OpenMM code with the backbone's topology and positions (N, CA, C; nanometers):
from openmm import Vec3, app, unit

residues = "MET LEU ARG ASN TYR ARG ASN GLY PHE GLN LYS GLN PHE LYS ASP GLY ILE ALA GLU ILE LEU ARG LYS GLU ASN PHE THR LYS GLY VAL ILE VAL ARG GLN GLU GLU GLU GLU VAL HIS ILE ASP MET TYR ILE ILE VAL SER TYR GLY THR LYS ILE SER GLU VAL ALA HIS ASN VAL GLN SER LYS VAL LYS TYR THR LEU ASP LYS THR VAL GLY LEU ALA VAL ASP SER VAL ASN ILE PHE VAL GLN GLU PHE VAL".split()
positions = [
    Vec3(2.5207, -3.0054, -0.1294),
    Vec3(2.4443, -2.9640, -0.0015),
    Vec3(2.4886, -2.8323, 0.0468),
    Vec3(2.6025, -2.7876, 0.0315),
    Vec3(2.6579, -2.6256, 0.0960),
    Vec3(2.5879, -2.5413, -0.0218),
    Vec3(2.6074, -2.6004, -0.1229),
    Vec3(2.5435, -2.4934, -0.2447),
    Vec3(2.3898, -2.4481, -0.2627),
    Vec3(2.3428, -2.5229, -0.1773),
    Vec3(2.2076, -2.5594, -0.1859),
    Vec3(2.1622, -2.4517, -0.0429),
    Vec3(2.1951, -2.5055, 0.0592),
    Vec3(2.2135, -2.4145, 0.2301),
    Vec3(2.2404, -2.2900, 0.1669),
    Vec3(2.3330, -2.2442, 0.0865),
    Vec3(2.3860, -2.0990, 0.0759),
    Vec3(2.2640, -2.0419, -0.0265),
    Vec3(2.2134, -2.0833, -0.1045),
    Vec3(2.1172, -2.0241, -0.1972),
    Vec3(1.9866, -2.0018, -0.1323),
    Vec3(1.9715, -2.1211, -0.0453),
    Vec3(1.8244, -2.0642, 0.0511),
    Vec3(1.8609, -1.9735, 0.1599),
    Vec3(1.9912, -1.9391, 0.1875),
    Vec3(2.0223, -1.8497, 0.3239),
    Vec3(2.0404, -1.7316, 0.2684),
    Vec3(2.0559, -1.6938, 0.1390),
    Vec3(2.0609, -1.5688, 0.0575),
    Vec3(1.9553, -1.4789, 0.1136),
    Vec3(1.8353, -1.5392, 0.1047),
    Vec3(1.7202, -1.4520, 0.1101),
    Vec3(1.7314, -1.4416, 0.2728),
    Vec3(1.7017, -1.5294, 0.3390),
    Vec3(1.7112, -1.5347, 0.4817),
    Vec3(1.8347, -1.4122, 0.5483),
    Vec3(1.9539, -1.4167, 0.4794),
    Vec3(2.0599, -1.3269, 0.5161),
    Vec3(2.0051, -1.2029, 0.5143),
    Vec3(1.9428, -1.1725, 0.3740),
    Vec3(1.9465, -1.0266, 0.3843),
    Vec3(1.7827, -0.9966, 0.4313),
    Vec3(1.6955, -1.0570, 0.4948),
    Vec3(1.5933, -1.0074, 0.5432),
    Vec3(1.6192, -0.9937, 0.6921),
    Vec3(1.7651, -1.0738, 0.7551),
    Vec3(1.7657, -1.0744, 0.8840),
    Vec3(1.8979, -0.9923, 0.9100),
    Vec3(1.9372, -0.9369, 0.8157),
    Vec3(2.0818, -0.8737, 0.8682),
    Vec3(2.0851, -0.7758, 0.9583),
    Vec3(1.9351, -0.6773, 0.8817),
    Vec3(1.9120, -0.5491, 0.9783),
    Vec3(1.8860, -0.5951, 1.1360),
    Vec3(1.8209, -0.7020, 1.1288),
    Vec3(1.7788, -0.7691, 1.2996),
    Vec3(1.9591, -0.7821, 1.3516),
    Vec3(2.0187, -0.8578, 1.2826),
    Vec3(2.1500, -0.9173, 1.3297),
    Vec3(2.2404, -0.7689, 1.3662),
    Vec3(2.2649, -0.7053, 1.2923),
    Vec3(2.3124, -0.5426, 1.3324),
    Vec3(2.2599, -0.4578, 1.3506),
    Vec3(2.1141, -0.4675, 1.4209),
    Vec3(2.0504, -0.3747, 1.4554),
    Vec3(2.0494, -0.2575, 1.3606),
    Vec3(2.0065, -0.2405, 1.2573),
    Vec3(2.0046, -0.1218, 1.1747),
    Vec3(1.8731, -0.1193, 1.0925),
    Vec3(1.8274, -0.0276, 1.1048),
    Vec3(1.6483, -0.0438, 1.0160),
    Vec3(1.6825, 0.0005, 0.8899),
    Vec3(1.6240, -0.0600, 0.8164),
    Vec3(1.6218, -0.0471, 0.6359),
    Vec3(1.7742, -0.0998, 0.5917),
    Vec3(1.8402, -0.1326, 0.6510),
    Vec3(2.0094, -0.1803, 0.6004),
    Vec3(1.9937, -0.2644, 0.5207),
    Vec3(1.9043, -0.3788, 0.4827),
    Vec3(1.9029, -0.4569, 0.3704),
    Vec3(1.9159, -0.4055, 0.2617),
    Vec3(1.8400, -0.2700, 0.2008),
    Vec3(1.8573, -0.1893, 0.0888),
    Vec3(1.9892, -0.1844, 0.0450),
    Vec3(2.1365, -0.1578, 0.1232),
    Vec3(2.2341, -0.1385, 0.0785),
    Vec3(2.3210, -0.2865, 0.0706),
    Vec3(2.2258, -0.3872, 0.0831),
    Vec3(2.3396, -0.5360, 0.0828),
    Vec3(2.2868, -0.5999, -0.0405),
    Vec3(2.4158, -0.6319, -0.0877),
    Vec3(2.3778, -0.7604, -0.1878),
    Vec3(2.4944, -0.8606, -0.1595),
    Vec3(2.3900, -1.0069, -0.1642),
    Vec3(2.5007, -1.1222, -0.1268),
    Vec3(2.5077, -1.1578, -0.2315),
    Vec3(2.5870, -1.2416, -0.2887),
    Vec3(2.6464, -1.3028, -0.3962),
    Vec3(2.7366, -1.4335, -0.3711),
    Vec3(2.6908, -1.5141, -0.4666),
    Vec3(2.7299, -1.6521, -0.4412),
    Vec3(2.8347, -1.6873, -0.5635),
    Vec3(2.9563, -1.7455, -0.5842),
    Vec3(3.0425, -1.7513, -0.6867),
    Vec3(3.1092, -1.8797, -0.6129),
    Vec3(3.0692, -1.9795, -0.7077),
    Vec3(3.1160, -2.1402, -0.6815),
    Vec3(3.0671, -2.1485, -0.5397),
    Vec3(3.1789, -2.1899, -0.4354),
    Vec3(3.1662, -2.2119, -0.3148),
    Vec3(3.1869, -2.1205, -0.2155),
    Vec3(3.2083, -1.9703, -0.2839),
    Vec3(3.2186, -1.8826, -0.1692),
    Vec3(3.1128, -1.7586, -0.1672),
    Vec3(3.1008, -1.7159, -0.0395),
    Vec3(2.9867, -1.6076, -0.0382),
    Vec3(3.0449, -1.4461, -0.0562),
    Vec3(2.9870, -1.3677, -0.0992),
    Vec3(3.0448, -1.2105, -0.1243),
    Vec3(2.9546, -1.1354, -0.0776),
    Vec3(2.9596, -1.0390, 0.0155),
    Vec3(2.8863, -0.9307, 0.0611),
    Vec3(2.9407, -0.7980, -0.0234),
    Vec3(2.8284, -0.7129, -0.0537),
    Vec3(2.8421, -0.5843, -0.1269),
    Vec3(2.7759, -0.4911, -0.0333),
    Vec3(2.8095, -0.4342, 0.0297),
    Vec3(2.7556, -0.3140, 0.1272),
    Vec3(2.7566, -0.1639, 0.0988),
    Vec3(2.6480, -0.1055, 0.0557),
    Vec3(2.6714, 0.0466, 0.0165),
    Vec3(2.6075, 0.1108, 0.1268),
    Vec3(2.6995, 0.2062, 0.1846),
    Vec3(2.7069, 0.2713, 0.3446),
    Vec3(2.6843, 0.4414, 0.3136),
    Vec3(2.6658, 0.5054, 0.3889),
    Vec3(2.6719, 0.6241, 0.3967),
    Vec3(2.7451, 0.6697, 0.5239),
    Vec3(2.8220, 0.7714, 0.4955),
    Vec3(2.8922, 0.8223, 0.6064),
    Vec3(2.9114, 0.9586, 0.6556),
    Vec3(2.9442, 1.0131, 0.7567),
    Vec3(2.9354, 1.1303, 0.8224),
    Vec3(3.0746, 1.1923, 0.7634),
    Vec3(3.0522, 1.3449, 0.7267),
    Vec3(3.1548, 1.3901, 0.6502),
    Vec3(3.2715, 1.4070, 0.7781),
    Vec3(3.3726, 1.3827, 0.7344),
    Vec3(3.4634, 1.3888, 0.7929),
    Vec3(3.5248, 1.2776, 0.8772),
    Vec3(3.4327, 1.1381, 0.8653),
    Vec3(3.5010, 1.0319, 0.9049),
    Vec3(3.5896, 0.9407, 0.8729),
    Vec3(3.6808, 0.8850, 0.9184),
    Vec3(3.7807, 0.8524, 0.8670),
    Vec3(3.7532, 0.6930, 0.7502),
    Vec3(3.7121, 0.7082, 0.6463),
    Vec3(3.6410, 0.5939, 0.5729),
    Vec3(3.7469, 0.4822, 0.6039),
    Vec3(3.8478, 0.4300, 0.5903),
    Vec3(3.9321, 0.3357, 0.5819),
    Vec3(3.8716, 0.2632, 0.7260),
    Vec3(3.8695, 0.3389, 0.8342),
    Vec3(3.8435, 0.2581, 0.9427),
    Vec3(3.7097, 0.2105, 0.9738),
    Vec3(3.6054, 0.3105, 0.9117),
    Vec3(3.4722, 0.2733, 0.9174),
    Vec3(3.4400, 0.1381, 0.8142),
    Vec3(3.5133, 0.1356, 0.7147),
    Vec3(3.4875, 0.0370, 0.6270),
    Vec3(3.5804, -0.0803, 0.6808),
    Vec3(3.6668, -0.0613, 0.7385),
    Vec3(3.7554, -0.2112, 0.8549),
    Vec3(3.6200, -0.2313, 0.9394),
    Vec3(3.5865, -0.1730, 0.9927),
    Vec3(3.5029, -0.1965, 1.1494),
    Vec3(3.3761, -0.2622, 1.1049),
    Vec3(3.3282, -0.2119, 0.9768),
    Vec3(3.1589, -0.2871, 0.9176),
    Vec3(3.2330, -0.4304, 0.8604),
    Vec3(3.3353, -0.4209, 0.7750),
    Vec3(3.3675, -0.5754, 0.7505),
    Vec3(3.4088, -0.6702, 0.8612),
    Vec3(3.4738, -0.6200, 0.9501),
    Vec3(3.4806, -0.7155, 1.0884),
    Vec3(3.3750, -0.7680, 1.1379),
    Vec3(3.2797, -0.6617, 1.1551),
    Vec3(3.1479, -0.6724, 1.2098),
    Vec3(3.0576, -0.7616, 1.1544),
    Vec3(3.0527, -0.7615, 1.0482),
    Vec3(2.9786, -0.8491, 0.9340),
    Vec3(3.0166, -1.0003, 0.9736),
    Vec3(3.1780, -0.9947, 0.9071),
    Vec3(3.2062, -1.1279, 0.9293),
    Vec3(3.2039, -1.2050, 1.0497),
    Vec3(3.2317, -1.1447, 1.1603),
    Vec3(3.2127, -1.2178, 1.2718),
    Vec3(3.0983, -1.2511, 1.3192),
    Vec3(2.9658, -1.1605, 1.3043),
    Vec3(2.8305, -1.1592, 1.3179),
    Vec3(2.7991, -1.2714, 1.2780),
    Vec3(2.8148, -1.3062, 1.1206),
    Vec3(2.7326, -1.3898, 1.0608),
    Vec3(2.8058, -1.5326, 1.1039),
    Vec3(2.9767, -1.5228, 1.1135),
    Vec3(3.0315, -1.6352, 1.1797),
    Vec3(2.9695, -1.7321, 1.3271),
    Vec3(2.9677, -1.5999, 1.3717),
    Vec3(2.9250, -1.6605, 1.4996),
    Vec3(2.7739, -1.7040, 1.5268),
    Vec3(2.6741, -1.6007, 1.4537),
    Vec3(2.5109, -1.6296, 1.4741),
    Vec3(2.4731, -1.7584, 1.4064),
    Vec3(2.5468, -1.7680, 1.2735),
    Vec3(2.4609, -1.8396, 1.1975),
    Vec3(2.5837, -1.9703, 1.1511),
    Vec3(2.7190, -1.9506, 1.1712),
    Vec3(2.8086, -2.0373, 1.1110),
    Vec3(2.8429, -2.0092, 0.9826),
    Vec3(2.8093, -1.9207, 0.9056),
    Vec3(2.8702, -1.8822, 0.7923),
    Vec3(3.0075, -1.8046, 0.7646),
    Vec3(3.0561, -1.8780, 0.6995),
    Vec3(3.1802, -1.8023, 0.6469),
    Vec3(3.2116, -1.7070, 0.5299),
    Vec3(3.2144, -1.6033, 0.5157),
    Vec3(3.2153, -1.5170, 0.4177),
    Vec3(3.3380, -1.4673, 0.3496),
    Vec3(3.3554, -1.5137, 0.2714),
    Vec3(3.4954, -1.4784, 0.1903),
    Vec3(3.5106, -1.3438, 0.1669),
    Vec3(3.4144, -1.2337, 0.0997),
    Vec3(3.4482, -1.1021, 0.1281),
    Vec3(3.3591, -1.0341, 0.1651),
    Vec3(3.4042, -0.9209, 0.2110),
    Vec3(3.2833, -0.8153, 0.2453),
    Vec3(3.3342, -0.6802, 0.1885),
    Vec3(3.2806, -0.6199, 0.0617),
    Vec3(3.3015, -0.5014, -0.0073),
    Vec3(3.2200, -0.3909, 0.0494),
    Vec3(3.3016, -0.2723, 0.0823),
    Vec3(3.2334, -0.1647, 0.1151),
    Vec3(3.2379, -0.0505, 0.0273),
    Vec3(3.1127, -0.0040, -0.0039),
    Vec3(3.0899, 0.1004, -0.1274),
    Vec3(3.0355, 0.2321, -0.0202),
    Vec3(3.1268, 0.3395, -0.0277),
    Vec3(3.0814, 0.4454, 0.0197),
    Vec3(2.9564, 0.5459, -0.0788),
    Vec3(2.8224, 0.5354, -0.0559),
    Vec3(2.7819, 0.5745, -0.1524),
    Vec3(2.7167, 0.7551, -0.1040),
    Vec3(2.7497, 0.7870, -0.0007),
    Vec3(2.7193, 0.9185, 0.0135),
    Vec3(2.7746, 0.9862, 0.1376),
    Vec3(2.8124, 1.1100, 0.1533),
    Vec3(2.8775, 1.1839, 0.2934),
    Vec3(2.7308, 1.2595, 0.3458),
    Vec3(2.7108, 1.2774, 0.4734),
    Vec3(2.6239, 1.3550, 0.5254),
    Vec3(2.6740, 1.4441, 0.6415),
] * unit.nanometer
topology = app.Topology()
chain = topology.addChain("A")
for resn in residues:
    res = topology.addResidue(resn, chain)
    for name in ("N", "CA", "C"):
        topology.addAtom(name, app.Element.getBySymbol(name[0]), res)
């Protein structure tokens, strides 16, 4: 039952993450993976030059986990942050 819920939720999550986190076109850099009973999220981000990457990554991870838990009750096992570009 949980597995079916998560599979159906993946598309809703990807479509709704932009609204949840208030970022336009944010879903283009988000991959949701399910492995057994675990949900993993890979996020590809762009950061400003001179930004402390570890702090940004930690803040994004915390915000995603907290938002998904509080808004839809989904416990995410991991949020992986990949810096794609510096601007």
